[in-house]
C-alpha positions in Angstrom: -0.2 0.1 -0.2 1.1 2.8 -1.2 2.7 5.9 2.4 4.0 2.9 3.9 7.0 2.2 1.9 10.5 1.3 4.0 13.7 0.9 3.0 14.0 -2.5 5.5 13.1 -5.0 2.9 11.4 -7.1 6.0 9.3 -4.3 6.5 6.0 -5.8 4.9 6.5 -8.8 6.9 6.9 -8.0 10.3 4.6 -4.0 9.4 0.9 -4.4 9.9 0.0 -1.8 7.7 2.8 -2.5 5.3 0.6 -6.0 4.9 -2.2 -5.7 6.9 -3.0 -9.7 7.8 -6.8 -11.2 6.6 -8.6 -13.4 9.0 -10.9 -16.2 7.0 -13.8 -17.1 9.1 -17.9 -18.7 8.1 -19.8 -15.0 9.6 -19.4 -11.5 10.2 -16.8 -10.2 12.5 -18.6 -8.4 15.4 -17.7 -5.9 18.3 -15.9 -8.3 20.6 -13.5 -9.2 17.6 -11.1 -6.5 18.4 -8.3 -6.7 16.0 -5.8 -4.2 15.1 -6.3 -1.3 12.0 -5.9 -2.4 9.1 -7.1 -5.5 10.3 -8.8 -7.8 7.1 -11.9 -9.7 8.0 -12.9 -12.3 5.3 -16.5 -14.4 5.5 -15.5 -17.6 4.0 -14.6 -18.3 1.2 -15.5 -15.2 -2.3 -17.2 -13.5 0.8 -17.8 -10.0 2.1 -14.3 -8.0 3.2 -13.9 -5.8 6.4 -11.5 -3.7 7.6 -11.0 -2.9 11.1 -10.7 0.3 12.8 -9.5 -1.2 15.7 -11.5 -1.1 18.5 -14.2 -3.8 17.6 -15.2 -1.6 14.8 -15.4 -2.7 11.7 -16.1 -1.8 7.9 -17.2 -3.2 5.0 -14.8 -2.9 2.2 -15.8 -2.0 -0.9 -15.9 1.0 -4.0 -17.6 3.5 -3.2 -20.7 4.1 -5.7 -22.3 0.7 -3.5 -21.3 1.6 -0.2 -24.1 1.8 1.8 -24.4 4.8 4.3 -28.2 4.9 5.4 -31.1 3.0 5.5 -34.8 5.8 5.1 -38.2 4.0 5.6 -41.5 4.6 4.3 -40.8 8.0 6.7 -38.4 9.6 4.9 -36.5 8.9 8.1 -32.8 7.6 7.1 -31.1 5.3 10.2 -27.3 5.8 10.5 -26.0 2.8 11.1 -24.4 1.8 14.9 -21.2 -0.4 15.2 -21.2 -0.3 11.5 -24.4 -2.4 12.3 -28.2 -0.9 10.9 -31.0 -4.1 12.9 -33.9 -5.2 10.4 -36.0 -5.8 12.4 -39.8 -6.8 12.8 -42.8 -6.6 14.7 -44.8 -8.9 16.4 -47.3 -11.2 14.8 -47.3 -8.7 11.5 -43.5 -8.9 10.1 -40.3 -11.6 10.9 -36.6 -11.0 9.9 -34.8 -13.8 9.4 -30.5 -13.7 8.6 -29.6 -15.6 5.5 -26.3 -16.2 3.6 -26.2 -12.5 2.3 -29.4 -12.0 2.6 -32.5 -10.5 5.7 -35.3 -12.9 5.4 -38.9 -10.7 5.4 -41.7 -13.5 6.1 -45.0 -13.3 7.7 -45.7 -14.8 10.7 -48.0 -18.4 11.0 -50.0 -16.0 13.0 -50.3 -12.7 11.3 -52.3 -10.2 13.0 -52.5 -6.6 11.0 -52.1 -3.5 13.2 -55.1 -1.8 10.9 -57.5 -2.9 8.0 -56.6 -5.5 5.1 -57.8 -4.4 1.6 -57.2 -7.1 -1.1 -57.4 -5.8 -5.0 -58.9 -8.9 -6.4 -59.3 -12.0 -4.1 -58.9 -12.7 -0.5 -58.3 -16.6 0.0 -58.3 -18.8 3.2 -56.0 -22.1 2.8 -58.0 -22.8 5.9 -60.4 -20.8 7.8 -61.6 -17.5 8.1 -62.4 -15.8 11.8 -63.3 -11.8 12.5 -63.3 -11.3 15.7 -64.7 -8.5 15.1 -67.1 -6.6 12.2 -66.8 -7.4 8.4 -67.6 -5.7 5.8 -68.1 -6.6 2.2 -69.6 -4.2 -0.4 -69.5 -6.7 -3.5 -71.1 -9.7 -3.2 -69.6 -12.5 -0.5 -69.4 -16.0 -2.4 -68.9 -19.2 -0.1 -67.9 -22.5 -2.1 -67.7 -24.5 0.7 -69.1 -24.5 4.5 -69.7 -21.3 6.2 -69.9 -21.7 9.9 -71.4 -17.7 11.5 -72.0 -17.2 15.5 -74.0 -14.2 14.5 -75.4 -12.6 11.5 -76.8 -8.9 11.4 -77.8 -8.4 8.3 -80.5 -5.4 6.0 -81.1 -7.9 3.0 -80.0 -11.2 2.4 -80.5 -12.8 -1.0 -80.4 -16.3 -1.9 -80.5 -17.8 -5.8 -80.0 -21.4 -3.7 -79.7 -23.0 -0.6 -79.6 -22.1 2.9 -78.1 -24.5 5.9 -77.8 -23.8 9.3 -76.3 -26.4 11.6 -76.8 -23.5 14.9 -79.1 -21.3 16.3 -79.8 -17.9 13.9 -80.9 -14.5 14.8 -83.3 -12.4 12.4 -85.5 -9.1 13.4 -87.5 -8.5 10.9 -87.6 -10.7 7.8 -89.7 -12.3 5.5 -89.8 -14.9 2.7 -91.4 -15.0 -0.2 -92.7 -17.9 -2.3 -93.0 -21.4 -1.7 -91.4 -22.3 1.3 -89.8 -25.4 2.7 -88.8 -26.3 6.0 -88.0 -29.4 7.4 -90.3 -31.4 4.8 -87.5 -35.0 5.6 -86.9 -36.4 8.1 -88.0 -36.3 12.2 -86.0 -33.5 13.6 -88.9 -31.3 15.6 -89.6 -27.7 14.4 -89.5 -25.3 16.1 -91.1 -21.4 15.5 -91.5 -19.4 18.6 -91.6 -20.9 21.5 -89.3 -19.2 23.2 -90.2 -15.7 22.6 -93.6 -13.3 24.1 -94.4 -12.4 20.8 -97.3 -13.8 18.9 -97.1 -16.0 16.5 -99.6 -15.5 13.2 -99.8 -18.3 10.7 -102.3 -18.7 8.0 -102.9 -16.3 4.8 -105.7 -13.7 3.2 -107.1 -15.5 1.4 -106.5 -19.6 2.0 -107.0 -22.2 4.7 -103.7 -23.4 6.9 -103.6 -26.7 6.5 -101.9 -29.0 9.8 -101.2 -32.0 8.9 -101.3 -34.3 12.0 -102.3 -33.3 15.5 -101.9 -28.9 16.6 -100.8 -29.0 20.6 -101.8 -25.9 22.4 -99.7 -25.7 24.9 -101.7 -22.3 26.3 -104.9 -21.8 24.6 -106.1 -22.2 21.1 -108.3 -19.1 19.9 -110.8 -18.6 17.1 -110.8 -14.9 16.8 -113.8 -14.6 14.3 -114.4 -18.2 12.6 -115.0 -21.5 14.9 -112.5 -25.0 15.4 -113.7 -27.4 13.7 -112.4 -31.4 14.0 -114.0 -32.6 10.9 -112.5 -36.6 11.5 -111.4 -36.5 15.0 -111.5 -34.9 18.2 -110.4 -31.8 20.1 -107.8 -32.5 22.6 -106.8 -29.9 25.2 -104.0 -31.1 26.6 -102.7 -28.4 29.4 -104.0 -25.2 29.2 -107.7 -23.4 28.4 -109.3 -23.7 25.4 -111.8 -20.5 25.3 -115.1 -20.8 23.2 -116.9 -17.3 22.7 -120.6 -17.1 21.0 -122.9 -19.7 20.3 -121.1 -23.2 20.7 -122.7 -26.6 20.1 -120.9 -29.8 20.4 -122.2 -33.2 19.1 -126.1 -32.1 19.0 -126.9 -34.5 16.4 -126.1 -38.3 16.0 -125.5 -41.0 18.9 -122.2 -40.7 19.8 -120.8 -40.0 23.6 -120.0 -36.7 24.4 -117.0 -36.6 27.4 -115.6 -33.4 29.0 -113.4 -33.9 31.3 -114.2 -37.8 32.2 -110.6 -38.5 33.5 -109.7 -35.3 34.7 -108.8 -34.9 38.4 -109.8 -30.8 38.2 -113.3 -29.5 38.9 -115.6 -29.4 35.6 -117.7 -26.1 36.1 -120.6 -25.3 34.2 -122.9 -22.2 34.0 -123.2 -18.7 32.9 -122.3 -15.6 35.1 -126.2 -14.2 34.8 -128.5 -17.6 33.5 -129.4 -21.0 33.7 -128.2 -23.9 33.0 -130.7 -26.2 31.6 -129.3 -30.4 31.4 -131.9 -32.1 28.6 -132.3 -35.8 30.3 -131.0 -36.5 33.4 -128.0 -35.9 34.8 -125.7 -38.7 37.0 -122.9 -37.7 38.9 -121.1 -40.5 39.6 -120.2 -39.1 43.3 -120.8 -36.1 44.7 -123.7 -33.5 43.7 -123.0 -30.3 44.6 -124.6 -26.8 44.8 -122.3 -24.3 46.8 -124.5 -21.2 46.2 -127.5 -22.1 45.2 -130.2 -25.1 45.6 -131.2 -28.0 44.1 -134.4 -27.9 42.4 -136.4 -30.2 40.2 -139.3 -28.6 39.2 -140.7 -30.9 38.2 -139.3 -33.9 39.8 -138.5 -35.7 42.6 -135.1 -36.0 45.0 -135.3 -39.6 44.6 -132.9 -42.4 47.3 -133.2 -45.0 45.4 -130.5 -47.6 46.6 -130.0 -49.0 49.8 -127.9 -47.2 51.7 -128.9 -44.0 50.1 -129.5 -41.2 53.0 -129.7 -37.6 53.8 -126.6 -36.3 55.2 -125.6 -33.2 56.8 -122.0 -31.9 57.2 -122.7 -29.7 60.0 -125.4 -30.0 63.0 -126.4 -28.0 65.8 -125.9 -29.6 69.0 -126.8 -27.4 72.0 -129.5 -24.2 71.7 -127.0 -22.1 69.6 -128.2 -23.8 66.7 -125.9 -20.6 64.6 -127.0 -21.1 60.7 -127.7 -24.7 60.8 -131.1 -26.0 60.0 -130.8 -29.5 61.9 -129.3 -30.5 65.1 -130.3 -32.1 68.9 -131.0 -30.1 71.8 -131.8 -31.5 75.9 -134.8 -30.5 77.1 -134.6 -28.5 80.6 -137.4 -28.7 82.4 -139.7 -30.2 79.2 -138.4 -27.1 77.1 -135.3 -25.5 74.9 -134.9 -22.7 73.1 -132.7 -23.1 70.0 -131.4 -20.2 68.4 -130.6 -20.4 64.5 -130.7 -18.0 61.6 -132.1 -20.8 59.5 -135.6 -20.3 60.9 -138.0 -18.7 58.6 -141.7 -18.0 59.4 -142.9 -20.7 57.2 -141.1 -23.0 57.9 -141.5 -26.7 59.5 -139.8 -28.7 62.1 -139.3 -32.4 63.1 -139.4 -32.8 66.2 -137.7 -36.7 67.5 -137.2 -37.3 70.7 -133.3 -39.6 70.6 -133.0 -40.0 73.8 -135.5 -40.3 77.0 -134.1 -38.4 80.0 -136.8 -38.0 82.8 -139.5 -40.1 81.5 -140.4 -43.4 80.7 -142.1 -43.0 78.4 -141.9 -40.4 75.0 -143.6 -36.9 75.9 -145.6 -35.3 73.2 -142.8 -32.6 71.6 -144.6 -29.2 69.4 -142.9 -25.8 68.5 -144.9 -23.0 70.6 -142.8 -19.8 69.1 -141.3 -19.3 66.6 -139.2 -16.3 65.3 -137.6 -16.0 61.5 -134.2 -15.9 61.2 -133.7 -16.4 65.1 -135.2 -18.7 67.2 -137.8 -21.0 67.3 -139.3 -23.4 70.8 -139.8 -27.1 71.5 -141.9 -27.6 74.0 -142.7 -31.2 75.6 -146.0 -32.7 77.5 -143.8 -33.3 80.5 -142.9 -30.5 81.9 -140.3 -33.0 83.8 -138.9 -34.2 80.7 -134.7 -33.8 79.7 -134.9 -35.7 76.9 -132.5 -35.1 73.5 -134.4 -33.9 70.6 -133.7 -34.5 67.0 -135.5 -30.9 65.2 -134.9 -30.6 61.1 -135.8 -27.5 59.5 -137.6 -27.7 56.4 -138.1 -24.3 54.6 
């Protein structure tokens, strides 16, 4: 090299500035490789050559036309080297840089997280799954040739020319379906419409009838607003809930078929209305008890018949003292041949039966009579023997 020539013929062997040594290694020099100034380093045979400035500082040797002093990014800010090196770093989950032979390899990681929006000017293809955790806006046409799985779909307009298959749940706002619509026409799967909602479910059309194949079950009530509920060849069965029928209602008015109402149930059967009478054509037979809660059982043109041995007339409440309350029957013990029974059941026209139940101080039953009566208040029993203390059964017939 010029500037380092000496008269000593061996000077080129001992002076490193006259003939600097060259280190051959299959790697780039680092700051840890501290060599005297003017030491050369070659990165393998045919590789790059670096010149030491001392203190671990190395500069690549090359023509001035190809020297790189700075690197500039998209932000137009020039980056100068530090210790003759500029780091080319990637961004986590976005860009990865890997050192190769005389190269830096830029790649996208297996899990790519875009810091902003991704726009494809032609086609966006996903080799396996395309997962969108936020919102996805499609300005053109979405074509799906395979299977598409959605957690939630919010659509303003959905136009389908083929089939729509939904394996899970779908939630729609106001949805209009025009044309022949077929839902679950084959197989044994259950079709559920409106069971979990609180709004009304409207079925039918403006001009024709609504045909139900199989049985129709209403868990709450079945209401026919302006028409009737007609069972052409079967019966009308209400398993749970009520059937509200308003208007003139005819049930089995012709023919010899048997009409059964509540025969297999355990709840009460209510017949009648608020303002009128309930007329029964023919005889009325009860297998257990016929009870009139707040009214009378009246046989207008018939009798009260106890037609079987063992039938009896039963009072569920009878008086046992002179305080009869509202009872129409009871028993009372005479005192000095008399007793006054207080009961509101007695009227001015009441007929009162008197029967000796147990003899008191007399050996022969006395003659008995009602000696006094005050409507809604009391009546007096009088025995022919003034010493009689017998127990007397009384019964008011109004």
